[in-house]
Steps between C-alpha positions, in 0.01 A plus 500: 500500500190564704403744775420255778722220616395140547652441839162388637408284204580126499706359218301390201443129510670414177838619360475650154793289380715215614758568773372846601477610865256749654665809646249670738436875463560747773750755616870446564814695562705522183875578489770537766681782675797278592671447167515690166337835401294339230319294765381801684267625628308234687143563412170325569341371167169342439466229236213282373525120517638321200623166369872450451705222344640294782842487333682677214409398152692183415688396186225247433222762533687750275562225245128437471443868434770507234360182335151640502586843359830479324622787713858609456674645808700824507821295547438327175488824301818684388537856646446794272834665415347840522410437866861416583719733292814431711469122509725255323303388190603139571307514820176615336370153486221323698617424853476565867703558815655191660672480844858392514658437841829690542823340618535739788383832645410769246371866495136456596414843350534355151249219416696418194744319713252213538234558236590416138302565186458153348387473138241221476402510870124497533229321698567172323876533540552662848880482504558553128435320173651172613285476817160336517192487717526128558389425863406867558135486398392597853755778536388862450530617145779764459634736240155650464465882451210692650312493166538123486346467845209730399442289184476178704271659753263625241494155337421337835223761579705642784719801560826586670475610861521859599778575736254549783333166426834328484616623836157425661533141372865463595451602861256216549317686772811580706500871585832677485713187479830501301439183301195310383531270799625730775810698607758220505637402159569136587296409812673220693740466208224408245533653153173656409581615140734445212765772524876560498684397819856610530718766331338630183571439215769237542420285805150342522493256784181336364342460843161495325615227260474698177753676280243687293121465478322233696171317430205707626358404834822359641501740791224568756205716396415831677192557706280528191623179349720666240835344403824675392386849581855547618788375290523265198418772244417869508139568398377769266223730623268712296621835638735748348800557726500805732789567743250492791157346523373813668221636274405156369130420491356420847250255350755239387497606137809519278702822483543585134515876523804572280687382198796337684634189309565339839262242655489362858651171595438330839616211714866438436647195333735201525785741413436748777624513855223479764490876536301524177241246593319724746131560450553879453802474272446674164696474173458606142608437144405616149182332363704326227774356725522131571743287691543161666359616834171665393160339467142590597169380644152610425177587681134547431271751663182352654293748314437465126 
């Protein structure tokens, strides 16, 4: 990143790629003191302006990348037995995590109650080998690991957002608000994002109209014109995970200071209760993990 912000500079006249939105530079308050420790402390951060994809990378966009490059995603490669010495050898096949609704209430401390390792699940087969992408070309691509997202971004001449850039963009110019659109989750009863409504993980009332992912741009954009910054899919960031963002770069750069295998995820998904869709909410997973509720979007700095 760069020393001075671009808060006083107008947006460049032309987007560097289709469907990108200008996010103005400036200072903003990152984090929240009201919720979890990893969201603290609230600190003022400066960031340069940048271009960001207006929606998560879609199935159609990812398909073009794979067709052009022959890229094989992490979910299509069998895990190395040496990396999983305690695993059942029959499970050491290409696959990914697929959500399965439970028949009733379960222990929420164990994600295995609703996430199942599914051999053959990958971006082309989101619910397993018998599922297809028919009719889902405009849905976010899923089952992509962090390294898959990085490969796509490099091919597209972009990069993944830093955590600071992501939160700057998600807030849409609203200082200190809980969600991308304000403090009320469903203003006047209007659903603003694709999320789980009801008792997780067995009773989804589908008030937003979608069981799993939804086409991008089906819900209102935030103040910067970005869609799906809350809900639909979690989004990979460039940063390595730290249990607090205190100590992260103050200039909007990525925090890559140690060798943790964990990377930051932001935004919540279709499978999360509204609590996780807050602008300051942070999550993490290993860089090789993939599942039916994780995708990504890219950005491009204005500077070469």
